[in-house]
N, C-alpha and C positions, 0 to 999 in steps of 0.2 A: 421533254419527252412526254410526261402524264397528258398534255394537253394535246398533243399529237394522238394518242393512244384515244382520249375522249372523242376527238373529232371524228376519227375512224372509227368508233363501236355507234355511234349515233350515226353515220352514213349509213354501216351494214343494217344498224336497227330498221331503219327505212328501206334501203333497198331490199332487204330480205321478204318484204310485204308487197314488195312494188315488182319487182323482176323476177322473183321465181312464181311459177305458175303452180306449181303442186303448192297444195295449202298444205298439206302435212311437213312438208319440208320445209315450208316457209314459218312457218309455224314454230318449228323447230328451232331452225337457225336466228328467228328474230327474238324468239327467248333468250336464245345464248347471247345475241348482242345485247338486247335489255340488259342482260345478268351482267353484262361485262359494263355497260356503263352504268348501271348502279352502284358498282364494284368499283370504277373509276371514280365515279365521283366523290364517293365512300372515303377513297383513298386521299384525295387534294383536300376535303374535310379534315382527316383525318391529319394529315400535315400539318395544314394551315391552325390547327387547332388544340392537337395533341403530340403535335412535333413528330409525327409518323416517319419514320428512316433515322430519326434522328437521337441524339444524345448529346448528355452535358459532360462538356471537356475543362479541363481548367488549365490555363498555360501560366506559368511561374516567371518572371524575370527580374530580375536584381540590377538595379544600379545605383550610382553615387549620387549625390547631393551637398549644395555649398550652401554659404551663408547668403540671405538676400542685402546684407549691409557688408560694403569694402572695410569699415573701420572696424567692425565687431564682428564674432561669430552669433548669429540669431537666426531660427526659424520662427516663425509665428503661424498663428492656428486663431480658428474663430467657432466658436459653436453656436449652431444652427437650433430656432425653434425654442419655442417657450421652455422647455424643459431642457434643450440644449445635448441631448443624446447624438445628433448629431455635428459633426465640423469638419470646417476645410482647412487646408496647410499651405500655409505661403512659402514657398523656396526657389532656389534656382537650380536646374540641373548641369549647370558649368557657370565659373566666372565670370567667362565673357559673355553671357548672356545678360539682354539687356532689361527687360521687364520678367520681375520673378511670373513663376506660375502659379495657378492656383489652383487643386485637386479639386474633380466636381464632388459636389454633392449629392448629387439624382443616380442610384442604385449603385454608391458607391461608399464602403466605410472605410474611412481613416484612422488608425492607430498610430500613436508615438511611445515609442519607449526609450523614455532617456536616460542610454547607458552604451558601454562601449567606448573604441577608441576612434573610430570612423563613423562616419554616416553611410548608410545604407537603405535604401528603398528596397522592399520588397513587394510587389505587384501580383496580385492572384486575380486573373482573371477568366470569369466562367462565361462558355459560350454554347448557343445550340451547333454543334456542328454535325455533318452527313455521318453516318456511321462505317460506311464505303461508297468505292465509287457507283455503284449501281444504284444508289437510293440519290446520290447528288446527280447522276445524269438521269434519273425519275423525275424529281422533284427539283430540283436547281432551280428552273425557273417559277416554280410555284412560291419557293421562299426560300430564301438568302439565310445564309449562318447569320445568325443573329446573336446579339451583345444580352446576357442574363442581368450577371452584378462584378462589381469590383471590388476587390479588399486592399488597401494599400499598410504597409507596414513600414514606418519610420522610424529608424534604429538611428536614434540623433548623438551623437558625441559628447562627451561629461562635460567638454568644454566649451559646448554649447549655449546658449540661454533661448529658452522656448517659453514664448509670450505672447496675450493677443496683441492688436495694432494699438488697443488704447494701452497697454503695459508700457509697450514701444517708446509711446510718445510721451510716456512721464516717465519711463528711461530715460531719453534723450534731453529733457529738462533736467532730471538730475546729476545727470553727467557733467554737465554744462556747471553746476552750482559746484559741484564738487572738484571739476577742473577748476574754476576759480581760486576755490578754497585751496588747492594745490599748488596754485602759480605763486600765490601771497607766502606758501610756506616755504617754497624753493626761493625767495628772495631774501629772506633770512639770511644772514652772514654765516653763523654757525652750518646752517643748512649748505651752503654754497661752500664753504671750507672741507665740511667731508667729502662731498661730490668731487671736487676739486682734487682730493688726495687720495680717493676709491681713483679716479681718472687716471693718475700719476702711477700707480698701483698696477694700472690695467695696461699701460704702456709699457712698463718697466717689465714688467714682465713678457708679453711680446719681444721684447726689444730681445731681451735675455736668449731667448729661444731660439730668436733668428740670427743673434752672435753667433751661436752655437752652430747653424749650419752654414753659416757665411762668414766667418771674419771677417771679409776685407769688405765689408760696406764701406763705404764713401758716405761724406757726410751731405749729400747730397738726397743718396738712395734711405738714410738714414728720417732723414725732412720728409720725407715722402711718405715714409711707412709710417710716419710717429702722425699724420697727416691723416691716412686712413685708418689706423686705429682709433683714434681721436674721433674720427666720424663710427665708429663702429659699436663704440660706447657710448656715444650719445643715443643712439639708435635703440640700443638695449636699454638704455635707462628710460627713454621712451615707452617702449615697449614694454617694461616692467611696471612704469609709472599707469599704465595705459590698463593695464591685466588688476593693477590693485583697485584703480578706480571703477572697475567693472565689478570684482567682488566685492568690493564694499555696496556698491548701490544695489547690486542683486540682493545681497543681505539685506538691506534694507528694507526693499520689497518682496521678500521671501521667496525670491524666482530660484529656479533649482539651477 
């Protein structure tokens, strides 16, 4: 709209001096049209330079995120620049996401708070927006609503590891070494005996509870349930061993 007004006032300025024969009226209307041209141009300049008709608005959004690794919970960050005041964060918005998301670094501040029980990303996005529909109609074609800056605050759960890509590489190497040591330990006859006893106790406890609910279980049903509980026990043992290794390596590397 502002450009149409500019064209109209410029035409009016020239027409006043060319079509109006009365010099006084021509000078008066021409001066008014000229003043309108100047005001219109100043308004356009003010809109581009000082965001005339606009205001700063902050939009806050909250979303969850997850680990970039399926085997363990982790979020990566990378410091930028010589002083390392800026950083990017690497994460996944959902478990089904194939490639991790890397936060932008330009006009974006990324903060990590390693606490809480759930992962939460709070994004505050600041933009120049028009104050109302009138200014949007007037200057909408001159300047669009524009992005100013963004602040991403990552609230990372306590059971997640936060480290750099370099640390993640070292962590993986140490995990392999620790897993090899654990496998040797598990091959020890005494360790195998302890695990076997724990498995028997687990299955017996499950069976006793099931028999109270359904005393008429057949031998075939019992065998099927025992296989199921055996698999459950092995999965739990594997998960506990994995968690123990992660905690061990994280402690060695002084990771939170």
